TORLOGU-580357 format. One line per field, with one value per residue (C-alpha): residue number from 1; x negated, y negated, z negated; residue in one letter. Coordinates in nm, 3 decimals. Example, Ala and Ser with C-alpha at 12.3 -4.5 7.8 and 13.67 -1.06 7.14 Angstrom:
# residues 2
num = [1|2];
east = [-1.230|-1.367];
north = [0.450|0.106];
up = [-0.780|-0.714];
residu = [A|S];
This chain:
# residues 277
num = [1|2|3|4|5|6|7|8|9|10|11|12|13|14|15|16|17|18|19|20|21|22|23|24|25|26|27|28|29|30|31|32|33|34|35|36|37|38|39|40|41|42|43|44|45|46|47|48|49|50|51|52|53|54|55|56|57|58|59|60|61|62|63|64|65|66|67|68|69|70|71|72|73|74|75|76|77|78|79|80|81|82|83|84|85|86|87|88|89|90|91|92|93|94|95|96|97|98|99|100|101|102|103|104|105|106|107|108|109|110|111|112|113|114|115|116|117|118|119|120|121|122|123|124|125|126|127|128|129|130|131|132|133|134|135|136|137|138|139|140|141|142|143|144|145|146|147|148|149|150|151|152|153|154|155|156|157|158|159|160|161|162|163|164|165|166|167|168|169|170|171|172|173|174|175|176|177|178|179|180|181|182|183|184|185|186|187|188|189|190|191|192|193|194|195|196|197|198|199|200|201|202|203|204|205|206|207|208|209|210|211|212|213|214|215|216|217|218|219|220|221|222|223|224|225|226|227|228|229|230|231|232|233|234|235|236|237|238|239|240|241|242|243|244|245|246|247|248|249|250|251|252|253|254|255|256|257|258|259|260|261|262|263|264|265|266|267|268|269|270|271|272|273|274|275|276|277];
east = [6.441|6.731|6.702|7.080|7.133|6.872|7.049|7.381|7.227|7.081|7.420|7.592|7.328|7.377|7.754|7.712|7.476|7.673|8.007|7.925|7.926|8.186|8.553|8.635|8.574|8.259|8.442|8.702|8.437|8.226|8.529|8.597|8.231|8.181|8.485|8.374|8.025|8.146|7.930|8.149|8.153|8.087|7.717|7.795|8.030|7.735|7.520|7.773|7.758|7.382|7.293|7.473|7.149|6.985|7.243|7.192|6.815|6.875|7.071|6.805|6.539|6.740|6.801|6.474|6.381|6.719|6.707|6.349|6.435|6.734|6.525|6.250|6.502|6.701|6.506|6.516|6.748|7.122|7.208|7.029|7.194|7.539|7.484|7.368|7.659|7.903|7.772|7.812|8.162|8.264|8.131|8.326|8.685|8.590|8.353|8.612|8.903|8.680|8.584|8.948|9.109|8.833|8.956|9.314|9.203|8.987|9.266|9.545|9.402|9.104|9.323|9.389|9.732|9.645|9.316|9.490|9.763|9.498|9.319|9.638|9.753|9.411|9.414|9.755|9.635|9.330|9.553|9.781|9.491|9.327|9.654|9.732|9.390|9.443|9.794|9.687|9.319|9.197|8.831|8.687|8.690|8.360|8.094|7.813|7.787|7.602|7.912|8.136|8.274|8.302|8.679|8.619|8.387|8.641|8.916|8.695|8.600|8.968|9.014|8.716|8.881|9.148|8.871|8.897|9.173|8.987|9.015|9.066|8.702|8.503|8.358|8.695|8.876|8.611|8.560|8.928|9.010|8.738|8.861|9.214|9.063|8.903|8.553|8.414|8.371|7.992|8.011|8.272|8.057|7.738|7.906|8.042|7.683|7.563|7.858|7.766|7.430|7.553|7.872|7.710|7.391|7.601|7.814|7.501|7.331|7.653|7.727|7.372|7.374|7.722|7.664|7.299|7.375|7.460|7.126|6.770|6.434|6.514|6.783|6.539|6.440|6.804|6.903|6.591|6.679|7.031|6.910|6.647|6.899|7.146|6.876|6.779|7.133|7.258|6.968|7.062|7.431|7.382|7.180|7.429|7.728|7.579|7.536|7.880|8.075|7.910|8.133|8.398|8.673|8.765|9.054|8.859|8.800|9.169|9.274|8.996|9.127|9.481|9.370|9.143|9.417|9.658|9.390|9.346|9.721|9.736|9.434|9.591|9.937|9.815|9.530|9.266|9.033|9.013|9.007|8.800|8.797];
north = [0.962|0.786|0.855|0.831|1.101|1.320|1.286|1.371|1.678|1.778|1.752|1.946|2.219|2.247|2.268|2.543|2.748|2.721|2.808|3.058|3.371|3.271|3.346|2.975|2.899|2.719|2.586|2.407|2.253|2.143|1.979|1.786|1.699|1.584|1.359|1.211|1.146|1.022|1.296|1.410|1.456|1.730|1.755|1.781|2.072|2.251|2.150|2.301|2.634|2.630|2.579|2.904|3.066|2.932|3.107|3.430|3.416|3.397|3.724|3.883|3.784|3.907|4.243|4.261|4.603|4.752|4.601|4.719|5.074|5.083|4.957|5.211|5.493|5.427|5.689|5.967|5.895|5.967|5.755|5.453|5.503|5.529|5.212|5.018|5.152|5.050|4.692|4.674|4.825|4.584|4.290|4.369|4.266|3.908|3.880|3.993|3.795|3.491|3.490|3.522|3.272|3.026|2.742|2.771|2.790|2.479|2.289|2.380|2.476|2.246|1.995|1.925|2.086|2.427|2.437|2.351|2.610|2.874|2.781|2.820|3.138|3.296|3.202|3.364|3.681|3.700|3.654|3.933|4.171|4.105|4.139|4.458|4.596|4.513|4.662|4.983|5.044|5.309|5.414|5.283|5.533|5.395|5.268|5.205|5.057|5.374|5.584|5.398|5.571|5.406|5.378|5.197|4.955|4.893|4.818|4.574|4.415|4.365|4.201|3.973|3.864|3.678|3.430|3.296|3.084|2.782|2.774|3.149|3.231|3.498|3.634|3.618|3.804|4.076|4.123|4.130|4.343|4.589|4.607|4.684|4.966|5.121|4.974|4.871|4.500|4.529|4.743|4.508|4.204|4.359|4.480|4.129|4.001|4.250|4.178|3.810|3.875|3.960|3.754|3.423|3.469|3.556|3.245|3.032|3.159|3.137|2.781|2.657|2.809|2.690|2.332|2.306|2.002|1.805|1.879|1.757|1.798|1.488|1.691|1.955|1.774|1.712|2.073|2.188|1.994|2.136|2.491|2.477|2.332|2.607|2.873|2.747|2.700|3.030|3.219|3.083|3.151|3.513|3.599|3.422|3.594|3.941|3.871|3.714|4.007|4.250|4.113|3.892|3.921|3.664|3.499|3.177|3.139|3.197|2.909|2.695|2.760|2.668|2.347|2.254|2.320|2.096|1.827|1.843|1.812|1.513|1.348|1.382|1.267|0.960|0.882|0.907|1.061|1.002|1.347|1.269|1.493];
up = [5.251|5.081|4.705|4.659|4.922|4.754|4.419|4.580|4.744|4.408|4.235|4.510|4.488|4.114|4.158|4.420|4.206|3.883|4.047|4.325|4.110|3.854|3.933|3.968|4.340|4.447|4.754|4.546|4.323|4.620|4.784|4.465|4.401|4.759|4.738|4.406|4.542|4.881|5.028|5.316|5.691|5.945|5.863|5.492|5.559|5.717|5.419|5.174|5.355|5.409|5.043|4.962|5.075|4.759|4.542|4.736|4.697|4.321|4.333|4.553|4.301|4.000|4.170|4.362|4.220|4.311|4.660|4.713|4.605|4.842|5.135|5.062|5.032|5.348|5.539|5.280|4.987|5.042|4.737|4.885|5.225|5.066|4.865|5.171|5.376|5.102|5.104|5.482|5.467|5.192|5.393|5.713|5.621|5.525|5.823|6.079|5.934|5.888|6.256|6.358|6.120|6.019|6.243|6.121|5.759|5.789|5.965|5.723|5.385|5.316|5.132|4.763|4.731|4.888|4.695|4.366|4.422|4.497|4.173|3.971|4.144|4.095|3.727|3.680|3.852|3.623|3.315|3.437|3.503|3.165|2.970|3.161|3.068|2.699|2.693|2.870|2.796|3.036|3.081|3.407|3.692|3.825|3.587|3.837|4.186|4.289|4.214|4.462|4.769|5.112|5.056|4.726|4.905|5.182|4.930|4.739|5.070|5.152|4.812|4.882|5.209|5.008|4.928|5.282|5.127|4.977|4.599|4.564|4.474|4.654|4.331|4.155|4.433|4.461|4.084|3.990|4.294|4.199|3.839|3.960|4.167|3.859|3.847|3.511|3.451|3.492|3.809|3.959|3.886|4.022|4.341|4.388|4.366|4.628|4.858|4.843|5.010|5.363|5.326|5.234|5.435|5.738|5.687|5.648|5.964|6.166|6.051|6.114|6.464|6.552|6.433|6.538|6.754|6.437|6.273|6.313|6.141|5.938|5.756|5.631|5.305|5.212|5.280|5.096|4.781|4.781|4.842|4.566|4.320|4.412|4.360|4.015|3.886|4.034|3.877|3.533|3.597|3.710|3.400|3.174|3.337|3.292|2.921|2.894|3.041|2.801|2.524|2.690|2.950|3.218|3.032|2.972|3.347|3.414|3.189|3.333|3.685|3.588|3.414|3.704|3.957|3.766|3.752|4.129|4.183|3.949|4.112|4.455|4.342|4.155|4.400|4.130|4.387|4.761|4.915|5.221|5.527];
residu = [M|D|L|V|L|V|L|K|A|L|V|M|G|L|V|E|G|F|T|E|F|L|P|I|S|S|T|G|H|L|I|L|A|G|S|L|L|D|F|T|G|E|K|I|K|V|F|E|I|A|I|Q|A|G|A|I|F|A|V|C|W|E|Y|R|H|K|I|A|S|V|V|K|G|L|G|S|D|P|K|A|R|R|F|A|A|N|V|V|I|G|F|L|P|A|A|V|L|G|L|I|F|S|K|A|I|K|A|K|L|F|A|P|T|P|V|A|L|A|F|I|A|G|G|L|V|I|L|W|V|E|R|R|A|R|A|N|P|V|P|A|R|I|D|S|V|D|A|M|S|P|L|D|A|L|K|V|G|C|A|Q|A|F|A|L|I|P|G|T|S|R|S|G|A|S|I|I|G|A|M|L|L|G|L|S|R|K|A|A|T|E|F|S|F|F|L|A|I|P|T|L|L|G|A|T|V|Y|S|L|Y|K|E|R|A|L|L|S|L|A|D|V|P|L|F|G|V|G|T|L|A|A|F|A|S|A|F|L|C|V|R|W|L|L|R|Y|I|S|S|H|D|F|T|F|F|A|W|Y|R|I|A|F|G|L|L|I|L|A|S|A|H|Y|N|W|I|V|W|A|D];
């Protein structure tokens, strides 16, 4: 195997894992990283989606006891059934809209300017939400993912669907949307983690099946390196984020998004980076 390709896959996996669950858009960072590394093409687009599985396995491992208790309780525990139903309900809006609009989104929005504008717009929304929360501190209506209703889950799922726009951030859309709906910062973040499981695994399986003609057994080591790197970095990131939100808001990420979006615009305008297809 080409060592340079392995190193590129490793870097891309680390980028995926460190950005997937932060409100800063893993897609935008992968687009930029792939362009910088000259790691592009149709097969690499499949690679970028497939390695999301590594990030999801990290969440599954971190919440393995919760997931196991829900699975065991599906037959007898109403609380477990409601939680599982809420995850499915929250997953549906992005799944349905993604199937309908994915081709148009890829054709029109996977470019530096739309991605940069989504970064900046998302940052401004986060700043507005956090300043609104500080100006009008109100106790959270829902302090635990187990206290959510199906309607709450559907609304958060609709918020997550905004992340179909590259650069928006799936985690950012779902967390900030959930906070606007009255979830505590911790409950919003944890439900975003759980929503990621069917959303990203579904995208991974669908992409691998749809583009199977592009792939061969020779690609397994490369995909494996990226997936393992994504697992390790996502595991560290999830644990760090849970500690971070216990004493911080998301303002830092908002300013980061705005600065990063401006950098992307400048890089495209001055041709600092070749944004390959």
